[in-house]
C-alpha positions in Angstrom: 190.9 156.7 49.3 191.1 152.8 48.4 190.5 149.9 51.0 194.6 148.4 52.2 194.2 146.7 55.0 192.9 146.0 58.5 194.2 144.8 62.0 192.0 144.5 65.5 192.7 146.0 68.8 191.9 142.9 71.1 191.4 139.2 70.8 187.8 138.9 70.6 187.8 141.6 67.0 185.5 143.9 68.7 188.0 147.3 67.9 188.8 146.8 64.4 191.1 149.5 62.6 190.1 149.9 58.7 193.3 151.8 56.6 192.5 153.0 53.8 195.4 154.8 51.2 195.8 157.7 49.1 199.1 158.2 47.4 201.4 157.6 50.1 199.2 159.0 52.7 197.4 155.9 55.2 194.5 156.9 56.6 192.7 155.3 59.8 189.0 154.6 60.9 188.7 152.5 64.3 185.0 151.1 65.0 184.0 149.2 67.8 180.4 147.0 66.1 180.0 144.7 68.6 179.5 146.9 71.4 176.2 148.4 70.9 176.3 151.3 73.9 178.8 153.1 72.5 180.8 153.0 75.8 183.7 151.2 74.5 184.6 153.6 72.2 184.0 156.9 73.7 185.7 156.1 76.6 188.5 155.0 74.3 188.4 158.4 72.4 188.5 160.0 76.0 191.6 158.6 77.5 193.5 159.0 74.4 192.3 162.6 73.7 190.5 162.0 70.3 188.1 163.1 68.4 184.8 161.0 67.9 182.8 160.8 64.9 180.2 159.2 63.1 179.7 157.3 60.0 177.3 157.0 57.6 174.9 154.2 59.7 175.2 156.9 63.0 178.0 154.3 64.3 180.6 156.3 66.4 183.8 155.7 65.5 187.5 157.4 65.4 189.1 158.7 61.8 192.8 159.9 61.9 195.6 159.8 59.8 198.9 157.9 60.3 202.1 159.3 59.8 204.8 157.9 57.7 208.4 158.0 59.4 211.7 156.5 57.4 213.8 154.2 59.2 217.6 153.7 59.4 217.5 151.7 56.3 215.3 154.4 54.3 212.5 152.2 54.4 208.7 153.8 55.0 207.2 152.7 58.0 203.7 153.8 59.2 203.5 154.0 63.1 199.9 154.4 64.9 200.0 155.5 68.4 197.8 156.5 71.1 199.3 159.1 73.4 203.0 157.6 73.8 202.4 154.3 72.9 203.0 152.3 69.4 200.4 150.2 68.8 201.1 149.1 65.3 203.9 149.3 62.4 202.2 149.1 59.4 204.3 148.6 56.2 203.9 149.7 52.5 203.4 145.9 51.3 200.3 146.0 53.5 202.0 144.0 56.6 200.7 145.0 60.5 202.9 144.2 63.4 200.8 144.9 66.4 202.8 145.9 69.2 200.0 146.9 72.2 196.5 145.9 72.4 193.7 146.7 74.6 193.0 143.1 76.8 189.7 141.7 77.8 190.0 143.2 81.5 190.5 146.9 80.5 187.7 146.8 77.4 185.6 145.0 80.0 186.0 147.8 82.3 185.5 150.1 79.9 182.8 148.9 78.2 181.0 148.7 81.8 180.4 152.4 82.3 179.6 155.7 80.5 182.7 156.9 82.2 186.5 156.1 81.4 187.7 154.5 84.8 190.9 153.5 83.8 194.3 155.9 83.0 195.8 154.8 79.6 198.4 152.9 80.8 195.9 150.5 82.2 194.1 150.3 79.3 197.0 149.9 76.4 199.3 146.9 77.1 202.6 146.8 75.3 202.8 142.8 74.6 206.2 141.9 75.4 206.7 140.0 78.6 210.7 139.2 79.9 211.6 135.2 78.8 212.6 134.5 81.9 209.5 135.3 83.6 207.6 134.2 81.2 204.8 131.5 82.6 204.6 128.1 81.0 201.3 126.6 82.6 197.7 126.9 82.8 196.7 125.3 85.6 193.5 126.5 85.8 190.9 126.4 82.8 188.1 124.0 81.6 187.3 122.1 78.5 185.4 123.9 76.4 185.9 127.3 77.0 189.5 127.3 75.7 189.2 127.8 71.6 188.6 130.6 70.2 184.9 131.4 68.6 187.1 131.0 64.6 188.4 128.0 66.1 185.3 126.7 66.9 183.3 127.1 63.5 186.3 126.4 61.7 186.0 122.7 63.6 182.1 123.4 62.9 183.2 123.4 58.8 185.3 120.6 58.7 183.2 118.3 60.8 180.2 119.2 59.2 178.1 119.1 62.2 174.7 119.8 62.7 173.7 123.1 63.8 170.0 123.6 65.3 167.4 125.6 63.7 166.6 127.0 67.4 170.3 129.0 66.9 169.6 129.9 63.8 167.1 132.1 64.9 168.1 133.3 67.9 171.1 134.7 66.5 168.8 135.9 63.5 171.3 134.0 61.2 170.9 134.8 57.1 170.1 131.8 55.4 169.2 131.4 51.4 166.1 130.5 50.4 166.6 127.1 49.7 168.4 126.8 52.8 165.0 127.9 54.2 162.7 125.7 52.6 165.0 122.6 53.3 164.8 123.5 57.3 161.2 123.9 57.1 160.5 120.6 55.4 162.7 118.7 57.8 160.9 120.6 60.6 158.0 119.8 59.4 159.0 115.8 59.7 160.4 116.7 62.9 157.3 118.6 64.4 155.5 115.2 63.6 157.3 113.2 66.4 155.9 115.6 69.3 152.2 115.5 68.2 151.4 113.5 71.6 154.3 115.6 73.8 152.9 117.6 76.9 155.0 120.7 75.6 152.8 123.7 74.3 153.5 126.9 73.1 157.0 128.2 72.7 158.4 125.4 74.6 157.2 122.9 71.7 158.3 124.9 69.5 161.7 125.1 70.8 161.9 121.3 71.4 161.3 120.9 67.6 163.7 123.8 66.8 166.5 121.7 68.6 165.8 119.1 66.8 165.8 120.0 63.0 169.6 120.8 61.8 170.9 122.5 58.9 175.0 121.0 58.3 176.9 124.0 59.7 179.1 124.0 56.6 176.3 124.1 54.4 175.1 127.5 56.2 178.6 129.0 55.6 179.9 127.7 52.3 176.4 127.3 50.4 176.0 131.2 51.1 179.2 133.3 51.1 177.0 136.4 50.6 175.9 136.5 54.4 179.0 134.3 55.9 180.7 137.1 57.2 177.9 138.7 58.9 177.0 135.3 59.9 180.4 134.3 61.3 180.6 137.7 63.3 177.3 137.0 65.1 177.9 133.2 65.7 181.3 134.5 66.9 179.6 136.5 69.5 177.5 134.1 70.7 181.0 132.2 71.5 182.0 134.5 74.6 180.6 136.3 77.3 178.7 139.5 76.8 180.7 142.2 75.3 178.7 145.8 77.0 179.8 145.0 80.8 180.4 142.7 83.0 178.6 138.9 82.8 177.2 137.1 85.5 176.9 133.3 86.3 174.0 132.7 84.1 175.5 134.5 80.8 178.5 132.2 81.3 176.2 129.3 81.4 174.4 130.1 78.2 177.8 130.5 76.1 178.5 127.2 77.1 175.4 125.8 75.6 176.1 127.7 72.3 179.7 126.4 72.6 178.3 122.5 73.3 177.0 122.6 69.5 180.5 122.7 68.4 182.6 121.0 71.2 180.3 118.3 71.4 178.7 117.9 67.8 177.5 115.7 65.9 178.1 115.0 62.5 175.5 115.6 59.4 174.3 112.5 57.9 174.8 114.4 54.7 177.8 115.8 53.8 179.1 118.8 50.7 182.4 119.2 49.4 184.1 121.7 51.4 185.9 123.1 48.0 184.3 126.8 48.6 186.3 126.4 51.8 189.2 129.2 50.0 186.3 131.6 49.8 185.2 132.1 53.4 185.7 135.9 54.3 187.0 135.6 57.7 191.1 135.3 57.1 190.9 133.3 60.8 188.5 130.8 60.3 189.9 130.2 56.6 193.3 129.7 57.9 191.9 127.1 60.7 190.1 125.3 58.4 192.4 125.1 55.5 194.7 123.4 57.7 192.1 121.1 59.2 191.7 119.8 55.9 195.8 119.1 55.7 195.4 117.4 59.0 193.1 114.7 57.0 196.1 114.1 54.7 198.2 113.4 58.1 198.3 109.5 59.6 198.3 110.7 62.7 195.4 113.0 62.6 193.0 111.8 59.8 190.9 109.8 61.8 190.2 112.4 63.9 186.9 113.0 66.1 185.5 116.2 67.2 186.7 116.1 70.4 190.5 115.0 69.2 191.0 117.9 67.2 189.9 120.1 69.8 192.5 118.6 72.0 194.8 119.4 68.6 193.7 122.6 68.3 194.3 123.3 72.0 197.5 122.4 72.7 198.8 124.2 69.2 196.9 127.4 70.9 199.2 126.7 73.9 202.3 126.4 71.7 201.6 130.1 70.1 201.7 131.0 73.8 204.7 129.8 75.1 202.6 126.8 77.5 204.0 123.9 77.9 202.1 122.0 80.3 198.0 122.4 81.1 195.5 120.5 83.1 192.1 120.9 82.0 188.6 120.6 84.0 186.4 118.3 82.8 182.9 116.6 84.0 183.3 113.8 81.8 185.9 112.2 84.0 182.8 111.5 86.5 180.8 109.9 83.8 180.3 106.3 83.7 180.4 105.7 79.8 181.4 108.6 78.6 185.0 108.9 80.9 186.3 105.7 79.3 185.2 107.2 75.4 187.1 110.1 76.4 190.2 108.6 77.8 190.3 106.1 75.3 190.3 108.8 72.3 192.9 110.5 74.6 195.6 107.9 74.5 194.9 107.5 70.6 195.9 111.2 69.8 197.7 112.6 72.4 201.1 111.1 71.8 200.9 112.6 68.5 199.9 116.1 69.9 202.6 116.2 72.3 205.4 115.1 69.6 204.2 117.9 67.4 203.3 120.9 69.8 205.4 119.9 73.2 202.7 120.5 75.2 201.4 117.8 77.8 197.8 118.2 78.6 196.6 116.2 81.9 192.9 116.2 82.9 191.2 116.8 86.6 187.7 115.1 87.1 185.1 117.9 87.5 182.5 117.6 89.7 179.6 119.8 90.6 179.4 121.3 93.5 175.4 122.1 93.1 173.3 120.5 90.1 173.3 122.6 86.7 169.7 123.9 86.4 170.0 126.2 83.2 169.4 123.3 80.7 165.8 122.5 81.4 165.5 119.2 80.4 168.6 117.7 82.7 167.6 115.6 85.5 170.2 115.4 88.0 169.7 112.1 90.5 170.5 113.3 94.2 173.2 110.5 94.4 175.2 112.4 91.6 178.4 112.9 94.0 178.0 109.0 94.9 178.0 108.4 91.0 180.5 110.8 90.5 182.9 109.4 92.9 182.5 105.8 92.1 184.0 106.7 88.3 186.7 108.7 89.6 187.9 105.5 91.9 188.5 104.1 88.5 189.4 107.2 85.7 191.9 108.6 88.5 194.4 105.6 87.7 195.0 106.7 84.5 198.2 108.7 83.8 196.2 111.8 82.0 194.1 112.3 84.9 196.2 114.5 87.6 193.4 114.9 90.0 189.7 116.3 90.5 187.6 119.6 90.8 184.9 121.0 92.7 183.4 123.3 89.6 180.4 125.5 89.7 178.8 128.6 90.9 179.8 129.7 94.6 176.7 129.8 96.3 177.2 127.3 98.6 180.0 126.1 101.6 182.1 123.9 100.7 181.6 122.1 104.0 178.1 120.7 103.2 180.3 118.6 100.7 182.5 117.5 103.0 181.6 113.8 102.9 182.4 113.3 99.3 186.0 114.6 100.6 186.6 111.6 102.6 186.5 109.6 99.2 188.8 111.9 97.3 191.4 111.7 100.3 191.4 107.7 99.8 192.3 108.5 96.1 195.1 110.4 97.2 196.5 107.8 99.6 197.0 105.5 97.0 198.3 108.1 95.1 200.2 111.2 96.2 200.8 113.0 92.8 196.5 113.3 93.3 195.4 116.7 93.5 192.7 118.1 94.9 191.0 121.5 93.6 188.6 123.4 95.0 186.9 126.5 93.3 186.8 128.3 96.5 187.0 132.3 97.4 185.7 133.3 93.8 183.3 136.3 95.6 182.6 137.4 98.3 179.3 135.4 99.3 181.4 132.2 101.0 184.2 134.2 102.9 184.6 130.7 105.1 185.3 128.7 101.9 189.1 128.8 101.6 188.9 127.8 105.0 186.6 125.2 105.0 188.0 123.5 101.6 191.4 122.5 103.6 189.2 122.0 106.8 186.9 119.2 104.4 190.9 117.6 103.1 192.5 117.7 106.7 189.5 116.3 108.8 188.7 113.5 105.9 193.1 112.2 106.5 193.3 108.5 107.8 196.0 108.7 110.5 198.9 109.2 109.8 198.4 110.3 106.1 200.1 113.4 104.7 198.3 116.3 103.5 198.0 115.8 99.4 198.5 118.3 96.8 195.8 120.7 97.1 195.2 123.7 95.1 192.3 126.5 95.5 191.2 128.1 92.4 190.4 132.3 92.7 191.3 132.6 95.8 189.8 136.2 96.3 188.1 136.7 98.7 188.5 135.4 102.2 188.2 137.3 105.7 190.5 140.1 106.2 194.0 138.7 106.5 194.7 141.0 109.2 192.0 139.5 111.4 192.2 136.6 113.5 190.2 134.6 111.0 192.0 135.7 108.2 195.4 135.2 109.8 194.1 131.4 110.6 193.7 131.2 107.4 196.9 132.2 106.2 198.5 129.6 108.5 196.6 127.1 106.6 197.6 127.8 103.6 201.5 127.8 104.7 201.6 124.8 106.9 199.6 122.7 104.2 201.4 123.9 101.4 198.2 125.0 99.3 198.3 126.8 96.0 196.0 129.8 94.8 195.1 129.8 91.5 194.5 133.5 89.6 192.8 134.2 86.9 192.3 138.2 86.8 190.2 138.3 83.4 187.6 135.8 84.2 187.5 137.6 87.9 186.2 141.3 86.1 184.5 139.4 83.2 182.0 137.5 85.6 181.3 140.3 88.3 183.3 138.8 90.9 185.7 141.8 90.4 184.4 145.8 90.3 188.1 147.2 92.0 191.5 146.0 91.8 192.9 148.1 94.1 192.2 145.5 97.1 192.9 142.0 95.3 195.0 140.1 97.4 197.2 138.4 95.3 200.5 141.1 96.2 199.5 140.0 100.3 199.4 136.3 99.6 203.2 136.6 98.0 204.3 138.4 101.0 203.0 136.0 103.1 205.3 132.8 101.0 201.9 131.4 99.9 202.7 129.3 96.4 200.3 131.6 93.8 200.0 130.5 90.1 198.2 131.8 86.9 195.2 130.3 85.5 193.1 131.0 82.3 189.5 130.0 83.4 189.0 129.1 80.0 190.6 132.0 78.1 188.4 131.8 74.4 185.3 132.8 77.0 187.2 136.2 78.1 188.8 137.2 75.1 192.2 136.3 76.7 194.9 133.9 76.6 197.7 132.7 78.7 200.1 136.1 77.6 197.7 138.7 77.9 196.7 137.0 81.2 200.1 137.7 82.5 200.5 141.0 81.1 197.2 141.9 83.1 198.3 140.8 86.5 201.7 142.8 86.0 200.2 145.6 84.7 196.9 145.7 86.5 197.9 144.7 89.9 201.2 145.9 89.6 203.1 143.2 90.3 207.1 143.5 90.6 209.6 141.4 88.5 210.5 140.1 92.0 206.8 139.3 92.8 206.4 137.3 89.1 209.7 135.3 89.8 208.2 134.0 93.1 204.9 132.6 90.6 207.1 131.3 88.1 209.1 129.4 90.8 206.0 127.5 92.1 204.7 126.7 88.5 208.1 125.5 87.6 207.9 123.1 90.7 204.4 121.9 89.8 205.4 121.2 86.0 208.4 119.1 87.1 206.3 117.1 89.9 203.7 116.6 87.6 205.4 115.4 84.6 207.5 113.1 87.0 203.8 112.1 88.0 203.0 111.4 84.6 205.6 108.9 84.0 205.0 107.1 87.1 201.2 106.8 87.0 202.0 105.8 82.7 204.0 103.1 83.5 201.9 102.2 86.8 198.8 101.7 84.1 200.4 100.0 81.5 201.3 97.4 84.5 198.0 97.3 85.5 196.4 97.1 82.1 198.5 94.5 80.5 197.3 92.8 77.4 193.8 93.5 78.5 191.2 96.2 77.4 191.9 99.5 79.7 188.0 100.3 79.2 187.4 97.0 81.0 190.0 97.3 83.8 188.4 100.7 84.4 184.8 99.3 84.5 186.2 96.8 87.0 188.0 99.4 89.4 184.6 101.6 89.7 183.3 101.1 93.4 180.2 101.9 94.6 180.7 104.6 96.9 178.1 105.5 100.1 178.5 109.3 101.2 176.3 111.0 104.2 173.3 112.5 102.4 172.7 115.2 104.6 174.7 116.9 107.1 173.0 116.6 110.5 173.4 120.1 111.6 171.1 121.5 108.4 167.3 121.3 108.5 165.4 118.8 106.0 164.3 120.8 103.0 160.7 120.8 101.4 159.4 121.3 97.7 158.6 125.1 97.4 155.9 124.3 95.0 154.1 121.9 97.4 154.6 123.6 100.6 154.0 127.0 99.1 151.6 126.5 96.7 148.4 128.5 97.9 150.7 131.6 97.6 152.2 130.7 94.4 150.8 133.4 92.1 152.5 135.0 88.2 153.6 138.3 88.7 151.2 140.8 87.7 151.6 142.7 84.2 149.3 145.9 84.9 152.1 147.4 87.4 155.5 148.4 87.4 157.7 146.0 89.6 160.3 147.7 92.5 162.8 145.0 93.6 164.1 145.7 96.8 167.6 144.5 97.7 167.9 144.3 101.6 168.3 141.2 103.8 167.9 137.9 100.8 171.0 138.5 99.5 173.5 138.5 102.6 175.8 135.7 103.3 174.3 133.0 105.9 176.2 134.5 108.7 175.7 137.9 108.1 172.4 139.9 109.1 171.3 143.2 107.7 171.6 146.0 110.4 168.8 148.5 110.3 170.2 152.1 109.3 167.0 154.7 110.5 168.6 157.2 107.5 167.5 154.0 105.2 164.1 153.4 106.8 163.1 156.9 106.4 164.1 156.4 102.7 161.5 153.4 102.5 159.1 155.3 104.6 159.3 158.4 102.0 159.3 155.8 98.6 156.1 154.3 100.0 154.5 157.5 100.8 155.7 159.1 97.1 154.6 155.5 95.2 151.4 154.6 94.4 150.2 150.4 94.8 147.9 151.2 91.9 150.8 151.6 89.4 153.7 150.1 91.4 154.2 146.3 93.1 157.6 144.9 95.3 159.6 142.4 94.7 161.4 141.3 97.3 163.7 137.9 98.5 162.8 134.7 100.0 164.2 135.8 104.0 161.6 138.3 104.6 164.4 139.7 106.4 166.2 143.1 106.7 165.0 145.8 104.8 162.4 143.9 103.3 160.6 143.0 106.7 160.6 146.6 107.2 159.0 146.4 104.1 156.4 144.2 105.0 155.5 145.7 108.3 155.3 149.2 106.7 153.0 148.4 103.5 150.2 150.5 104.9 148.6 151.5 101.5 148.7 147.6 100.4 150.9 147.4 97.8 151.3 144.0 96.5 154.5 142.1 97.1 155.7 139.3 95.8 159.2 137.2 97.2 160.9 135.2 94.8 162.0 131.5 97.2 164.2 129.0 96.2 162.6 126.0 94.8 163.3 124.1 98.3 163.0 125.6 102.0 163.1 124.3 104.9 159.8 124.3 107.2 160.8 127.3 109.0 161.7 129.6 106.3 157.9 128.4 104.7 156.3 129.0 108.1 157.9 133.0 107.9 157.0 133.5 103.9 153.3 132.1 104.9 153.0 134.2 107.8 154.3 137.3 106.0 151.4 137.3 103.2 153.4 137.6 100.4 152.7 136.4 96.9 155.2 133.6 95.9 157.2 132.9 92.8 159.5 129.5 92.9 163.0 129.7 91.4 164.4 127.1 89.3 168.0 127.3 91.7 167.9 125.1 94.8 170.4 127.3 96.2 169.3 130.7 98.0 171.9 132.7 96.4 170.9 131.4 93.1 167.8 133.0 92.9 168.8 136.4 91.3 168.9 134.4 88.4 165.0 134.1 88.5 164.9 137.6 89.3 166.6 138.1 85.7 164.2 135.4 83.9 161.0 137.1 85.1 161.8 140.3 85.1 165.0 141.9 83.9 164.8 140.1 80.8 161.2 140.7 80.2 160.0 144.3 81.6 160.6 147.6 82.6 161.7 147.7 86.3 163.7 149.5 89.2 166.1 148.3 91.3 166.6 149.9 94.9 169.3 148.1 97.1 170.1 148.9 100.4 172.3 146.2 101.4 173.6 142.3 99.9 177.2 140.6 99.0 177.9 139.1 95.8 174.6 137.7 94.7 173.2 141.0 95.4 176.0 142.7 92.7 174.6 139.6 90.7 171.4 140.8 90.8 172.5 144.6 89.8 174.1 143.3 86.9 171.8 141.3 85.6 169.1 144.6 85.8 172.0 146.0 83.8 172.0 143.8 81.2 168.9 142.9 80.9 166.3 143.7 77.6 163.8 145.5 80.0 165.5 148.7 81.0 166.2 149.2 84.9 166.7 151.5 87.0 169.1 151.0 89.5 169.1 153.0 92.8 171.8 152.0 95.6 172.2 153.1 98.9 175.4 155.2 99.5 176.4 153.9 103.0 176.4 149.9 101.3 180.3 149.5 100.6 180.1 146.7 98.8 177.4 147.6 96.4 178.4 150.8 96.1 181.4 149.0 94.3 179.3 147.8 92.0 177.5 150.8 91.7 180.4 153.0 91.0 181.8 150.4 88.4 178.2 150.9 86.3 178.6 154.8 86.2 176.2 156.1 84.1 173.5 153.3 84.9 173.2 153.4 88.8 172.5 156.1 91.3 173.5 156.7 94.6 170.7 157.7 97.4 170.9 158.7 100.8 170.2 161.2 103.6 171.9 164.0 101.7 170.4 163.0 98.2 167.0 161.3 99.1 165.4 158.4 97.1 162.2 160.6 96.6 164.4 163.9 95.3 166.4 161.0 92.9 163.2 159.6 91.7 162.1 163.1 90.8 165.0 164.1 89.0 165.0 160.4 86.7 161.4 161.4 86.0 162.4 162.5 82.8 165.0 160.2 81.9 163.4 157.1 82.3 159.9 158.5 82.1 158.3 155.7 80.9 159.5 153.6 84.0 158.2 155.6 86.5 155.0 157.2 84.9 
């Protein structure tokens, strides 16, 4: 057999079908090389009733023959099918016409579990949408999540960006010896600049490696023997994790990898790009060749990386049939960066629109909580005031459609209510100004949909109309049949609030573990305007077309329901296009012959908002107030993380079950304090409190606490006698990230989960994803956590009065002998 061609069954290039020819017969080998667990290919084989085998590298593969058919024109067609679904048509000249794919949402669910949980009709999608029902907008997306890894890699080569040594090592990229030698020489020079640094050990190494660079074009083009392997690794770093669901921590890390390209700095020493046609990946090669041609186009020849990014976003939208997009970006609330961004937008966007017919506008994004993953970043206490000061000016620009509150939803939006008073002032002057809030993305803040509307309504001036308002995600609120749920529905309807849905990101970010209770159909039934977004499609291996297919197939939307969404979208597109025209005319009158950056600087107004809600207690630095109890986690014992009180929403208390406390009693009797220690959250409540009160054998117990606590919380922690680990997160619901950093990523562990909301589900997912193997045990009476456990079939185990925890531990001893020793 000779190699013939290949194609992919997904957009992330995770499922590859290699084709081989022997005379007039074609054979296939299907592989999933980026999925180390093997769950994805095992589940595909099971759903499609196909036989698994192994290749020479002991990797699972699916092999078979592609049958040949003769069509009505007596032409040969090789038709690749799974079940009754035609996947692709292969022609004798080597061209392939793909007719069905596995969407990102299905791929994630198949990767997550050791047992297939989806039927064939929700695994393979035929990629056809009725023209009259095709969505034409992306109304919820993020600037640095739009472009595929292939396009970003091509951008990095075209602009010859600096690529840090840290990422070369982190991704285990292969370089030539001369490249390593050059990097070593440069690193030595960089290290001299840090001789007086207070940083030590790995922190100093990281700082030096972050500031030692290789020209990315050099990395790829002068290293072609390793280019294919390196491109695969780099591409993988630019999307969320493959083998299952991610959590917000993973998303933040992916954004950092993307910033190298999206906010790239060009290398001082350039190389020739003459070897560009030798790049082994055809998609990277094609994008780069077009970028080189663009340099000959007067409209694009001087494009910055940002301008090229906009151009390729628009080209991508054009291929997807999208004509209007609103992209959320935090740059627009940064004083001087926002002016530079808008200058570049005004320079290039007319040419982009002329080529693609795609109108791109922006939402100025403010973080609901400060970003903590970038360690050196210092967020001032008055960051929201500074954001609003800038927004007062940038909101005048026609390319700015409104604002957005972004970030992980682990706080009640009501705490930011003072900021909304300034936003509605902007909306009073500009009726087209959109106020969007990320709300209802997870179940930890079920009041956030209602509270977001309340924040706007209560901030209106007398007689002021309700501004245009959209809520991103809208998955979780109280039951729509309850009084609170009905009140929320009424507020949504009465105030013409639009809900935006992004099903792939919901699943891939661990916010949606079961599709049966998705609320979209209920909202449509009640007459609420609903639209689709992608949430930064490339992060999740999807696009606008696949998102629409997923909504329709996974949630069973009827054509009538899709039409309702299409109508809501059409209205927004028409109003937004008109708003752009009106604002453009007003902006030209405002600027006249003056420099628009100076005009906007003059329009920036000092903003003062209430820094504290009087209902909230003062908080103190945990490192200071709890310093006597802070202690490193011991390494001579095995950690057992007990979840049962700290990861509930603020208004939800854990109710103790006699059967559950009996499990704790038996576990304490079974385990040995010389071998095991416990780790809990900061609330010292529920099952965590019970553990402390019944710790007669003297187990060491550590509590992870947020970076700031109230005096009352501090006293409770002090009185409990626990040892303390202080999280980098100031929000209590975000401390699950520290459990990951200090336990799941570093060492074997066990999680025993009795109760909790989304933060507890995130902690469980982090335990599954972590580099240190974790045994996950979940109390079967916890409905919320059992949804998570079921999605982790084969990785999480349930226990209850009928299958007691000690019995389960005994049965798992052989499987996890090291961990449970």
